C-alpha positions as CSV (number, residue, x, y, z in Angstrom):
1,M,0.1,0.0,0.1
2,A,1.2,3.5,-0.5
3,A,1.8,5.8,1.7
4,P,-0.2,7.4,3.2
5,V,-1.1,11.5,2.4
6,L,-2.1,13.7,5.7
7,V,-4.8,16.2,5.4
8,G,-4.9,19.3,7.8
9,F,-8.5,20.5,8.7
10,R,-7.6,23.5,9.7
11,R,-10.5,26.5,8.8
12,D,-11.7,24.0,6.3
13,L,-14.1,22.1,8.4
14,R,-16.1,20.4,5.0
15,L,-15.8,17.8,2.4
16,A,-17.0,19.9,-0.8
17,D,-14.7,22.4,-2.6
18,H,-11.9,21.3,-0.2
19,P,-8.6,21.7,-2.5
20,A,-6.4,20.2,-0.6
21,L,-8.8,17.0,0.5
22,Q,-9.1,17.2,-3.3
23,A,-5.5,16.8,-4.1
24,A,-4.7,13.8,-1.8
25,L,-7.3,11.7,-3.5
26,A,-5.9,12.5,-6.4
27,T,-2.3,11.0,-5.5
28,G,-4.5,7.4,-5.3
29,A,-2.7,7.1,-1.4
30,P,-4.7,6.4,1.6
31,V,-6.1,9.8,3.1
32,I,-5.8,10.7,7.1
33,P,-7.8,13.3,7.6
34,V,-6.5,14.9,11.0
35,Y,-7.7,18.5,12.7
36,V,-5.2,20.2,15.2
37,H,-6.6,22.2,18.0
38,E,-3.3,24.8,17.2
39,E,-2.2,26.1,20.5
40,G,0.1,28.6,21.2
41,D,-2.0,31.5,19.2
42,D,-2.3,35.1,20.5
43,W,-5.6,35.1,19.9
44,P,-6.9,31.7,21.0
45,P,-10.6,31.1,20.7
46,G,-13.6,32.1,23.0
47,A,-16.2,30.3,24.4
48,A,-18.7,30.4,21.5
49,S,-16.2,30.2,18.9
50,R,-15.0,27.0,21.0
51,W,-18.5,25.8,21.4
52,W,-19.1,25.9,17.2
53,L,-16.2,24.1,16.9
54,H,-16.7,21.1,19.1
55,H,-20.1,20.5,17.0
56,S,-18.8,21.7,13.4
57,L,-15.5,18.9,14.5
58,A,-18.2,16.6,15.0
59,A,-20.7,17.3,11.6
60,L,-17.4,16.5,9.8
61,D,-16.2,13.5,11.6
62,A,-19.4,11.9,11.0
63,D,-19.7,13.5,7.3
64,L,-15.9,11.1,7.4
65,R,-17.7,8.2,8.9
66,A,-19.8,8.1,6.1
67,R,-17.8,7.8,3.1
68,G,-15.5,5.2,4.8
69,S,-13.4,7.3,7.2
70,R,-12.7,9.4,10.1
71,L,-11.0,13.1,12.2
72,L,-8.6,12.5,13.5
73,L,-7.7,14.5,16.8
74,R,-4.3,15.6,18.3
75,R,-3.2,19.3,20.0
76,G,-0.7,21.4,18.5
77,P,1.3,23.8,17.8
78,L,0.7,22.4,14.1
79,D,4.7,22.0,13.4
80,L,5.2,18.8,16.4
81,A,1.7,17.5,16.3
82,L,2.1,16.3,12.1
83,A,5.1,16.0,12.6
84,V,5.0,13.5,15.5
85,L,1.9,12.2,13.2
86,R,4.2,11.9,10.1
87,E,6.4,9.7,11.8
88,E,3.4,6.9,13.4
89,T,2.0,6.7,9.8
90,G,5.2,7.1,7.4
91,A,2.8,9.4,5.4
92,G,4.7,10.8,2.5
93,A,3.1,14.3,1.9
94,V,1.4,16.7,4.8
95,F,-2.0,19.0,2.6
96,V,-2.8,21.7,4.0
97,S,-4.8,25.1,3.7
98,R,-3.3,28.6,4.3
99,R,-4.3,30.5,6.7
100,V,-3.3,34.5,7.5
101,E,-3.2,34.7,11.4
102,P,0.0,35.6,12.3
103,A,0.8,33.1,14.6
104,A,-1.2,30.1,12.0
105,R,1.8,31.3,9.2
106,E,4.6,31.4,12.1
107,A,3.1,27.8,12.4
108,E,3.3,26.6,8.5
109,Q,6.7,28.0,8.3
110,R,7.7,25.9,11.2
111,L,6.0,23.4,10.1
112,R,7.1,23.2,6.6
113,E,11.5,23.1,8.4
114,A,10.2,20.4,10.2
115,L,9.0,18.2,7.6
116,A,12.2,19.3,5.3
117,G,13.5,16.3,3.9
118,R,10.8,13.7,5.7
119,A,7.9,14.3,3.8
120,E,6.2,16.8,0.7
121,L,4.3,19.5,2.3
122,R,1.5,21.5,0.3
123,R,-0.2,24.2,1.2
124,F,-2.8,25.3,-0.5
125,A,-5.5,28.5,-1.2
126,G,-7.0,29.9,2.2
127,D,-10.2,30.6,3.3
128,G,-10.9,33.4,0.9
129,L,-12.0,33.9,-2.6
130,H,-8.5,34.6,-3.6
131,P,-4.9,34.0,-2.1
132,P,-4.6,37.3,0.2
133,D,-1.5,38.6,-1.6
134,R,-2.9,38.3,-5.1
135,L,-4.0,41.8,-5.6
136,R,-1.5,44.9,-5.5
137,T,-1.9,48.5,-6.1
138,T,-0.2,49.8,-9.5
139,S,2.7,50.9,-8.0
140,G,2.6,46.9,-6.3
141,G,1.7,47.8,-2.8
142,P,-1.1,46.6,-0.5
143,Y,-4.6,48.0,-0.7
144,R,-6.1,50.6,2.2
145,V,-9.1,51.8,0.3
146,F,-12.0,49.2,-0.4
147,T,-13.1,50.7,-3.4
148,P,-10.0,50.2,-5.3
149,F,-9.5,46.7,-3.9
150,W,-13.2,45.4,-5.3
151,K,-12.9,47.0,-8.0
152,A,-9.5,44.7,-9.2
153,L,-11.4,42.1,-7.2
154,A,-14.7,42.2,-9.4
155,A,-12.1,42.4,-12.4
156,L,-10.4,38.8,-11.8
157,P,-11.9,35.6,-13.4
158,A,-14.5,33.9,-10.7
159,P,-13.0,31.6,-7.9
160,E,-11.8,28.2,-8.8
161,G,-11.6,25.1,-6.4
162,L,-15.8,24.1,-6.8
163,A,-15.8,20.2,-6.7
164,P,-18.8,18.2,-4.8
165,A,-17.8,16.1,-1.6
166,P,-15.9,12.5,-2.6
167,D,-18.4,9.4,-2.3
168,V,-15.4,7.1,-0.3
169,L,-11.8,7.6,1.0
170,P,-9.6,5.6,0.9
171,A,-8.2,4.1,4.6
172,P,-4.8,3.7,5.9
173,A,-4.5,0.2,6.7
174,R,-4.3,1.0,10.4
175,W,-5.1,4.3,12.3
176,P,-3.9,6.1,14.7
177,S,-4.6,7.5,17.9
178,S,-6.9,9.7,18.4
179,L,-8.2,12.4,21.2
180,A,-11.7,12.3,21.9
181,L,-13.8,15.4,20.9
182,D,-14.6,15.7,24.7
183,E,-11.2,16.1,25.5
184,L,-10.6,18.9,23.9
185,A,-12.6,20.5,26.4
186,A,-14.3,23.1,24.2
187,L,-17.9,23.3,25.5
188,P,-18.5,25.7,28.4
189,R,-18.6,23.4,31.6
190,I,-21.4,25.4,32.6
191,D,-24.4,25.3,30.2
192,W,-25.0,28.8,28.7
193,A,-25.3,27.3,25.5
194,A,-29.2,27.3,24.8
195,G,-29.5,30.7,22.9
196,L,-26.7,29.3,20.3
197,R,-28.2,25.4,20.1
198,A,-31.7,27.0,19.6
199,A,-29.8,29.6,16.9
200,W,-27.6,27.3,14.8
201,T,-27.0,23.9,13.1
202,P,-23.1,24.0,12.8
203,G,-21.9,21.9,10.1
204,E,-21.1,21.8,6.5
205,A,-24.7,20.6,6.2
206,G,-26.0,23.4,8.3
207,A,-23.6,26.2,5.9
208,Q,-25.5,25.0,3.0
209,A,-28.9,24.7,4.2
210,A,-28.1,28.9,5.0
211,L,-27.2,29.4,1.7
212,T,-30.0,27.7,0.0
213,R,-32.2,29.4,2.8
214,F,-30.8,32.6,1.7
215,V,-30.6,32.3,-2.0
216,A,-34.6,31.7,-1.9
217,D,-35.6,33.7,0.6
218,A,-33.9,36.9,1.2
219,A,-31.2,37.5,-1.4
220,A,-33.2,39.5,-4.2
221,D,-34.1,42.2,-1.9
222,Y,-30.0,41.9,-0.4
223,P,-30.0,45.9,-0.8
224,D,-31.9,47.2,1.4
225,G,-33.1,43.8,3.6
226,R,-29.7,43.9,4.8
227,D,-29.7,47.2,7.6
228,V,-33.2,46.1,8.8
229,P,-31.9,43.6,11.9
230,G,-35.5,43.0,12.2
231,R,-36.3,41.1,9.3
232,P,-34.2,38.1,7.8
233,G,-32.8,40.3,5.0
234,V,-28.9,38.9,5.8
235,S,-27.1,35.2,4.9
236,R,-26.4,34.8,8.4
237,L,-23.7,32.9,7.2
238,S,-20.4,34.2,8.4
239,P,-19.8,31.3,10.9
240,H,-20.5,29.0,8.6
241,L,-17.9,30.6,6.3
242,H,-15.0,30.9,9.7
243,F,-15.0,27.5,10.3
244,G,-14.7,26.5,6.5
245,E,-18.0,24.5,6.7
246,I,-18.4,26.4,2.7
247,A,-16.3,28.0,0.7
248,P,-16.7,31.3,-0.4
249,A,-16.1,30.4,-4.1
250,R,-19.5,28.6,-3.7
251,L,-21.1,31.3,-2.0
252,W,-20.0,33.8,-5.1
253,A,-21.3,31.5,-7.9
254,A,-24.7,30.9,-5.9
255,V,-25.4,34.7,-5.0
256,G,-24.4,35.4,-8.8
257,R,-27.7,33.9,-10.1
258,V,-30.0,36.2,-8.1
259,R,-31.8,38.8,-9.9
260,P,-31.4,41.7,-10.2
261,A,-28.1,41.5,-10.7
262,A,-27.9,44.7,-8.3
263,S,-28.6,42.5,-5.3
264,A,-26.4,39.5,-6.6
265,E,-23.7,42.2,-6.7
266,A,-24.0,43.7,-3.3
267,W,-23.9,40.5,-1.9
268,R,-20.6,39.7,-3.2
269,R,-19.3,43.2,-2.2
270,Q,-19.7,41.8,1.4
271,L,-17.5,38.7,0.4
272,A,-15.0,41.2,-1.2
273,W,-14.7,42.7,2.7
274,R,-14.4,39.5,4.0
275,D,-11.3,39.1,1.0
276,F,-10.3,42.9,2.1
277,A,-10.1,41.7,5.7
278,R,-7.9,39.1,4.8
279,H,-5.4,41.0,2.7
280,L,-5.4,44.0,5.7
281,L,-4.6,41.6,8.5
282,L,-1.4,39.6,5.7
283,H,0.4,43.4,4.7
284,F,-0.5,44.9,8.3
285,P,-0.1,41.7,10.8
286,G,0.4,44.8,13.7
287,T,-3.3,45.8,13.7
288,R,-4.6,43.4,15.8
289,A,-3.4,45.0,18.5
290,E,-2.7,48.5,17.4
291,P,-4.5,51.0,15.3
292,L,-3.1,51.0,11.6
293,D,-3.5,54.7,12.1
294,A,-0.9,55.4,14.4
295,R,-2.3,58.7,15.9
296,F,-4.3,57.0,17.9
297,Q,-1.6,55.5,20.0
298,R,-1.6,58.8,21.5
299,F,-5.7,58.8,21.7
300,P,-7.0,60.0,25.5
301,W,-9.1,56.6,25.9
302,R,-11.4,56.2,28.9
303,D,-11.1,53.7,31.6
304,D,-14.6,53.5,32.8
305,P,-15.4,49.9,34.0
306,A,-19.0,50.4,34.8
307,A,-20.0,51.8,31.3
308,L,-18.1,49.3,29.6
309,A,-19.9,46.5,32.2
310,A,-23.3,48.6,31.3
311,W,-22.4,48.3,27.4
312,R,-21.5,44.6,27.9
313,R,-24.7,43.5,29.4
314,G,-27.2,45.5,27.1
315,E,-27.9,48.1,29.4
316,T,-26.5,51.3,28.1
317,G,-30.0,52.9,27.9
318,Y,-30.2,52.8,24.4
319,P,-32.6,50.6,23.1
320,L,-31.0,49.5,19.6
321,V,-27.5,49.2,21.1
322,D,-29.0,46.7,24.3
323,A,-30.6,44.9,21.9
324,G,-27.6,44.1,20.2
325,M,-25.3,43.8,22.5
326,R,-28.1,41.3,24.6
327,E,-28.9,39.7,20.6
328,L,-25.0,39.0,21.3
329,W,-24.9,37.2,24.6
330,A,-28.7,35.0,23.3
331,T,-27.0,33.9,20.3
332,G,-23.4,34.6,19.5
333,W,-24.3,37.1,17.3
334,M,-25.1,40.4,15.6
335,H,-26.8,41.9,12.9
336,N,-24.0,43.4,11.4
337,R,-25.7,47.1,10.7
338,V,-26.4,46.6,14.8
339,R,-22.3,46.0,14.7
340,M,-21.4,49.2,13.9
341,V,-23.9,51.1,16.2
342,T,-22.7,49.2,18.9
343,A,-19.0,49.3,18.4
344,S,-19.5,53.1,17.4
345,F,-21.5,54.0,21.1
346,L,-18.2,52.3,22.3
347,A,-15.2,53.5,20.9
348,K,-17.0,57.3,20.6
349,H,-20.1,57.9,23.3
350,L,-17.8,56.4,25.8
351,L,-14.3,56.3,24.9
352,I,-13.3,53.5,25.6
353,D,-11.0,52.0,23.4
354,W,-11.6,50.2,20.8
355,R,-9.3,46.8,22.2
356,E,-11.7,46.1,24.7
357,G,-15.0,45.9,22.0
358,A,-13.0,43.8,19.8
359,R,-11.9,41.3,23.0
360,W,-15.7,41.1,24.0
361,F,-17.1,40.0,20.8
362,W,-14.1,37.7,20.3
363,D,-14.8,36.1,23.1
364,T,-18.9,36.3,22.2
365,L,-19.5,35.9,18.4
366,V,-19.6,32.8,17.2
367,D,-18.3,34.0,14.0
368,A,-15.3,35.6,15.7
369,D,-12.6,35.8,12.7
370,L,-10.1,38.1,13.9
371,A,-9.2,39.3,10.6
372,N,-12.9,40.5,10.3
373,N,-13.2,41.5,13.9
374,T,-10.3,43.6,13.7
375,L,-11.0,45.9,9.9
376,G,-14.6,46.1,11.6
377,W,-13.8,47.5,15.6
378,Q,-10.7,49.6,13.4
379,W,-12.6,50.8,10.5
380,T,-15.8,51.7,13.1
381,A,-12.9,53.7,15.5
382,G,-11.7,55.8,13.0
383,C,-8.0,54.2,12.8
384,G,-8.0,51.7,10.8
385,A,-7.8,51.2,6.4
386,D,-10.4,52.6,4.7
387,A,-11.8,54.0,7.8
388,A,-15.1,55.9,9.2
389,P,-14.0,59.0,10.2
390,Y,-13.8,59.2,13.2
391,F,-16.0,62.9,13.5
392,R,-18.9,60.3,12.2
393,V,-20.9,59.7,15.7
394,F,-23.8,57.3,14.9
395,S,-26.4,58.4,16.7
396,P,-28.1,55.3,18.1
397,A,-31.8,56.6,17.9
398,A,-32.0,57.9,14.3
399,Q,-29.9,54.0,13.7
400,A,-33.3,52.5,15.3
401,R,-35.4,54.8,13.8
402,R,-34.4,54.8,10.3
403,F,-33.7,50.9,10.6
404,D,-36.1,49.4,13.3
405,A,-39.1,52.0,12.1
406,D,-41.8,48.9,13.2
407,G,-39.5,48.7,16.5
408,A,-39.6,44.9,15.6
409,Y,-35.9,44.3,16.8
410,I,-36.0,45.7,19.8
411,R,-39.3,44.6,21.2
412,R,-37.1,41.6,21.0
413,W,-34.7,41.7,22.5
414,V,-35.8,44.2,25.4
415,P,-38.9,43.1,25.4
416,E,-39.7,45.5,28.9
417,L,-40.0,48.1,26.1
418,S,-42.4,46.3,24.4
419,A,-45.5,48.2,25.2
420,L,-43.9,51.3,24.5
421,P,-45.5,53.1,21.1
422,D,-42.9,53.2,18.0
423,R,-43.0,56.9,18.1
424,W,-41.1,56.7,21.6
425,L,-39.4,53.0,21.1
426,A,-36.1,54.1,19.8
427,E,-35.6,57.1,23.0
428,P,-37.8,56.4,25.7
429,W,-36.5,58.9,27.9
430,T,-38.2,61.6,26.2
431,A,-42.0,59.6,26.4
432,P,-44.3,61.6,28.4
433,A,-45.0,60.2,31.8
434,D,-48.2,58.7,31.2
435,T,-47.0,57.1,28.3
436,L,-44.7,55.1,30.3
437,R,-46.4,54.8,33.0
438,T,-49.0,53.1,30.8
439,A,-46.3,51.3,29.2
440,G,-45.4,50.0,32.6
441,I,-42.1,51.6,32.2
442,T,-40.3,53.1,35.0
443,L,-36.9,54.3,33.7
444,G,-33.9,53.6,36.1
445,R,-36.2,50.6,37.3
446,D,-37.7,48.7,34.4
447,Y,-35.1,50.1,32.1
448,P,-32.2,52.1,32.6
449,A,-32.1,55.9,31.9
450,P,-29.2,56.6,28.9
451,I,-25.6,56.1,30.6
452,V,-24.4,59.2,28.1
453,E,-26.4,61.5,26.6
454,H,-25.5,61.8,22.9
455,A,-24.9,65.0,22.1
456,A,-22.6,66.1,25.6
457,A,-21.0,62.3,24.2
458,R,-20.3,63.5,20.9
459,R,-19.0,66.8,21.6
460,R,-16.4,65.1,23.9
461,A,-15.9,62.8,21.3
462,L,-15.2,65.7,18.6
463,D,-13.1,67.3,21.2
464,A,-11.0,64.2,21.6
465,W,-10.1,64.0,17.9
466,K,-9.6,67.7,17.7
467,R,-6.6,67.6,20.6
468,L,-5.3,64.5,18.9
469,T,-5.4,65.8,15.4
470,G,-5.4,69.8,15.7
471,K,-8.7,69.4,12.7
472,G,-12.0,69.9,13.3
473,E,-15.2,68.1,12.3
474,S,-14.8,69.0,8.6
475,A,-11.1,67.1,8.4
């Protein structure tokens, strides 16, 4: 029997559209699928991500077993775990997908060194539409603005790599030992994940079902529906994409058949933002912890534990902010429009360091992704690539009136305000006393009063920006 090939699953927990797996099968050799729980990462998975990972690995193992194979589990570091497994199995090759995170890239380099002269190492395209180093500006540098990046990406040929899941995987004569899934200790010791279980189906089948629903029900209205958090106008595919349960190329192809064409393009732009995030993290790896705009190293962030705690709990007194933070805690996810509002509130209304928010999102999001999280927070805080100007301070009340006009989203996640008429729902503190009494609401008891006043917070943020840059609101 030929020497087996090790296929190291990473952020590609699927069988369809899997270049490394397809290449391994093409050798005709036995294939040993393995997932290494990579250790030593400076951003280890948060609690919600670990919950998803556990169930995604279980789904992948079941899919492999249905094809005469199985998923081995080992602990990292990646290079040591795969080098040891290569010695145990006599594998002649190790195939893995690339990752863009700095620690993961360093692990790939160590793996190359560990296998040198012992086995072939092949690395395949990662989890984007295109490799993150493929696009360059006309001067040869990395992009820092999305629109020209998007134009360059859209001009490329369609992403490649679509292939159905194999019907069978050739197994080795003897399977090496494997950890049990529970030994990865990914699930919480105290079961707080009921909301996650109700909201999600991790795994490749769950990803395909989410794509089918989106294309059938929401994709045609995506340009308008994506901004309304109270209705199902978005795909909710982000955690499936993060764990590689579905390939971006498959989404690009599926959504390309949506009509009108403007709707397909709008959603493809969102996929391109994801590639842009990876492009930035590859070329500016320090941004995972430091602002791309170096001026913000001197920004006068405030240390306010009480305000930070109120923001985390969804008790700021601003209903749209609180609805988003409660949705996050309950489901491990938050609508993208509301992510921008909640992030802006922390960084600009409260003047709390964006990194505090990034860490909270990292621990509570099922789709926590270092590239996306970094781009999103730095964009909102005004200190990253293609950033929203710092002087753009979202009014949570105005955002609620515009994008949650019927109050469906706020009423779902802030039920103590559900009896309040639409007119007052975005700013309950402005409601007449008799209206509040009729709705059964006493501010400060049933729902908090605002922890900061919008106009004053906006002035404070603009003053901080002016002190930092010497420029005013029109800069």
